[in-house]
C-alpha positions in Angstrom: -41.0 -16.2 33.2 -39.0 -19.4 32.1 -35.0 -19.3 31.7 -35.2 -19.0 28.0 -37.8 -16.0 28.4 -34.7 -14.3 30.6 -32.4 -15.4 28.2 -34.2 -13.9 25.1 -34.7 -10.4 27.0 -30.9 -10.4 27.9 -29.9 -11.0 24.4 -32.2 -8.3 23.0 -31.2 -5.8 26.1 -27.5 -6.7 25.6 -27.1 -7.4 29.3 -24.2 -9.0 30.6 -24.6 -9.3 34.1 -27.8 -9.8 36.3 -27.3 -8.9 40.1 -28.3 -11.3 42.7 -27.4 -9.0 46.2 -25.1 -6.2 47.3 -22.6 -6.6 49.6 -23.1 -5.5 53.1 -19.5 -4.4 53.5 -18.4 -2.5 50.0 -21.6 -2.6 48.1 -20.3 -4.1 45.0 -22.8 -6.8 43.7 -22.4 -10.4 43.2 -24.5 -12.1 40.4 -24.8 -14.0 37.1 -22.0 -12.9 34.3 -23.8 -13.8 30.9 -20.7 -14.7 28.4 -19.7 -16.6 25.8 -19.8 -15.4 21.7 -22.5 -12.7 21.4 -25.3 -13.5 21.9 -24.3 -14.8 25.7 -24.9 -18.4 25.6 -23.4 -19.6 29.0 -24.1 -17.9 32.6 -21.9 -18.4 35.6 -22.7 -17.1 39.2 -20.1 -15.2 40.8 -20.1 -14.9 44.8 -17.6 -12.4 44.8 -17.4 -9.0 45.9 -15.1 -6.1 45.9 -13.7 -6.8 49.4 -13.6 -10.8 48.8 -10.4 -12.7 48.9 -11.3 -15.1 46.0 -12.7 -14.6 42.7 -15.2 -17.7 42.5 -17.5 -18.3 39.5 -19.8 -21.3 39.0 -21.2 -22.5 36.0 -25.4 -21.9 35.9 -28.2 -22.4 33.8 -30.8 -19.7 32.7 -33.4 -21.8 34.6 -31.5 -20.9 38.0 -31.6 -17.3 36.9 -35.2 -17.4 36.3 -36.1 -19.3 39.8 -34.2 -16.4 41.6 -35.5 -13.4 39.7 -39.0 -14.3 39.4 -41.5 -15.3 42.1 -43.4 -18.3 42.9 -46.0 -17.3 40.2 -43.3 -17.0 37.5 -43.5 -13.1 37.3 -40.2 -11.0 37.7 -39.9 -9.3 41.3 -39.9 -5.5 41.4 -36.2 -5.4 41.4 -36.0 -7.2 38.2 -38.7 -5.5 36.3 -36.1 -3.4 34.7 -35.4 -6.7 32.9 -38.8 -6.3 31.1 -38.9 -2.8 30.6 -39.1 -1.7 26.7 
């Protein structure tokens, strides 16, 4: 699955956040925020959680999201199958 395909799924499902991992201390997820005029055209990765001392988001790309949520064959990893559910 490509970054463009993930973007299209997010627009279709009106997804505004894609989780990366949960904090071992507070349990809050870090991940990608999708923003801009709807549909979202920009993404930023935030490594901050509820117990973090900073709110830090870095611009990122749809291809970067695809690299994380897909395995080496380009298929969605099990924990991201919800992206492709109808």
